[in-house]
FIBA-6218 format. One record per residue (C-alpha): z, y, x. Coordinates in steps of 0.05 Angstrom, whole numbers, plus 32768, in hexadecimal, padded with zeros to 4 digits. Layout:
<rs>
ZYX/...
</rs>
This chain:
<rs>
800080008000/7FEE80468019/802880768020/802380C0802E/805C80E7804C/80568134804B/807F815F8079/807E819C804C/806481868008/804C81CA7FF1/800E81E67FCF/7FD881C47FF9/7FFD81828002/800A817E7FB8/7FBF81857FAA/7FB481487FD7/7FE981207FB3/7FC8812E7F70/7F8C81087F8B/7FB280CF7FAB/7FEB80C07F7B/7FBF80AA7F41/7F9E80787F71/7FDF80557F7F/7FF680797FBE/804180817FC8/805480C97FD7/809080E57FFC/809A812C8014/80CA8160802E/80DD81A68019/810A81DA803A/813081EF7FFB/815581CA7FC4/812381E87F92/80E981CC7FBA/810A81877FBE/811581897F73/80CC819B7F67/80B381617F91/80E281327F6B/80C8814D7F29/808281357F3D/809D80EF7F43/809B80ED7F8F/80D280DC7FC1/80F0811F7FD6/8116812E8016/8135816E802F/811C81848074/812981CB808B/810B81C580D0/814D81D180F2/816C818C80F0/8150814680E3/81448136809A/816F80FE8080/814680C1806B/810780DA808E/810B80A480C4/8111806D8090/80D8808A8067/80A9808E80A2/80B5804580B2/808980318077/805B806E8077/801080658083/7FF980AD8081/801C80EF8094/800A81368082/802C816F80A7/802A81B48088/806D81CD80A0/805F820680D0/807982108117/80B3823C8129/80C9825F8169/80DB821B8188/809A81F98177/808881C68141/80C781B0811C/80A9816F8104/80998158814B/80DA81748166/810781518134/80DE8114811E/80AA81098154/80CC80C9816B/80CF80B08124/808480BC811D/8075809C8161/809B805D814F/808480578107/805C80178106/802D802280CB/8014806980D4/7FC8806B80D3/7FBC80B680D0/7FE080F880DA/7FC2813980C0/7FDB817C80D9/7FCC81BC80B1/7FBE81F780DE/7F99823880D5/7F58825980E9/7F8682918102/7F88826C8145/7F4282888153/7F5B82D08152/7F2B830A8147/7EE182FF8154/7EC983418135/7EA6831C80FD/7E8082EB812A/7E7382A38114/7E9D826F8137/7EAA82248131/7ED881EF814D/7EB781F18191/7ECB823A819C/7F0A824781C5/7F458260819B/7F6182A481AD/7F9B82AF817D/7FB282F78177/7FF182F2814C/803182D08160/802D82A18124/7FE6828B8137/7FFC8280817F/803382528166/8000822C813C/7FD382208178/800E820781A2/802081D98168/7FD881BF8164/7FDA81AE81AF/801D818B81A7/8001815F816F/7FC3814D8197/7FEF813C81D3/801A811181A5/7FDC80EC818D/7FC680DC81D4/800C80C881EA/801A809981B0/7FD58081819A/7FD980A18156/7F9E80BD812F/7FAB81088127/7F7B813A8108/7F8481868106/7F6C81AE80CA/7F6381F980D5/7F6782178090/7F4A82578076/7F6D82828042/7F858252800D/7F7A82627FC3/7F7B823A7F83/7F9D82377F3F/7FD882677F3E/7FC382877F80/7F8282AD7F77/7F6382F07F66/7F6382D97F1D/7FAF82DA7F1A/7FB2831A7F43/7F87833E7F10/7FAF83237ED6/7FF0833A7EF7/7FD3837F7F07/7FDC83787F53/7F93836D7F68/7F7683A17F97/7F3183AB7FB4/7F4383BE7FFB/7F0783D88021/7F0183CE806C/7EB783D1807F/7E9E8390809E/7EDE8369808F/7ED683218075/7F0882EA8068/7EFE829E8067/7F198278802B/7F2282318012/7F3482177FCD/7F7381EC7FCE/7F4E81B37FAD/7F1A81B37FE4/7F5281AF8017/7F6A81717FF2/7F2481547FF3/7F1F815E803E/7F63813F804B/7F548103801F/7F1380F58045/7F3880FA8088/7F7380D08070/7F438099805B/7F28809580A2/7EEB80C180A0/7EDB80F080D9/7ED880E78123/7EF1812C8138/7F3881448146/7F30818C812B/7F0F81A680EC/7F0481EB80CF/7F1481E88085/7EF382248063/7EBE822D802F/7E76823F803F/7E79828A8034/7EA782BA8059/7EAA82F7802C/7EC7833D8027/7F09833A8001/7EF483727FD1/7EB883487FBB/7EE6830F7FA6/7F12833D7F7C/7ED5835D7F5C/7EB783197F4B/7EF883017F2B/7EF983407F00/7EB183347EED/7EC182ED7ED7/7EFA83077EAC/7ECF833D7E8C/7EF983747EAB/7EE883B07ED6/7EF983A57F1F/7F3783C77F3B/7F2884097F5F/7F1684087FA8/7F4E84177FDA/7F3E842A8022/7F5F83FB8053/7F8084358077/7FA88449803A/7FB184058019/7FFA83F2800B/7FFC83B38035/8037838F8055/8037838980A0/80208341809A/7FEA83538068/7FD1838A8096/7FD0835A80D0/7F9F832D80AB/7F6D836680AB/7F73836D80F6/7F4B832D80FF/7F04832380E7/7EDE82E280F0/7EAB82B580CF/7EBC826B80D2/7E88823480D3/7E9B81F580AF/7E6081C980C3/7E8D819380E1/7EB1818B809F/7E6E817A807E/7E4B815480B6/7E85812C80D3/7EB581228098/7E7D811E8066/7E9F814D8035/7E7A81748000/7EA381AF7FE9/7EB081B47F9F/7EB682007FA7/7E8482167FDD/7E95825F7FD1/7EC9828A7FAE/7E9A82907F72/7E9F82477F5E/7EE982457F6E/7EFC82827F45/7ED1826B7F0A/7EF582277F09/7F3A82487F0D/7F2A82767ED3/7F0D823E7EA9/7F4982127EB5/7F79824A7EA3/7F5682547E60/7F5C820C7E4A/
</rs>
């Protein structure tokens, strides 16, 4: 029997479990808070508390029968908490066939809008992206040292039901922030799940994959299209220089890149359900109206 253990069973991991659980997979996962643990349990999965600061009780026993592992818990100042606190458990787990690590395209840094792929050297600019790249290297070192199959997935900006421009417009918080030449790379959460399922089932010969849709796009175009779908006028334009952004939000605009996803198609054999934000937003709106 296939058994998936998720270090950090959050938004993306939950999308994967929705594909696997109906097919008989056993699911276990961790959360940092009591509320998160309760949510995992409410889905019918085995739930374990793991805050990244001390080993999670029962994780060692759970990994002993696990066949597949997904790691979405991010690194901290000391490195990757999963490897630090449960690396030996993973190394000695006898049934593990695959480990997937969710990273970010932020490791590439700023390319001034140029196209890049997995063969380009990462140059992370932010501290959080630097930590991700260090964590990626640690996982690949772990794979070589212990003979485990590890694959890295560099995700674009994640959107999906409950987390999209559709909801932002409904809540009155959508803005069309204008910074000439700026584009962002996105991926629908269900396409993340499709990519991970293909990899978990043994497809793909590469260690690193960019997971984005086919069309990097200006953020204001996405908001305008969502408004169009809803039959509403788009929010007014706001110049980037005067936009009320948090420091983290402003930092996202400091990096501009276009990500190629050819390896995802050619090596993993994945066809995206939502090749651009247009299909993704239309599906989110349709589902919300049912």
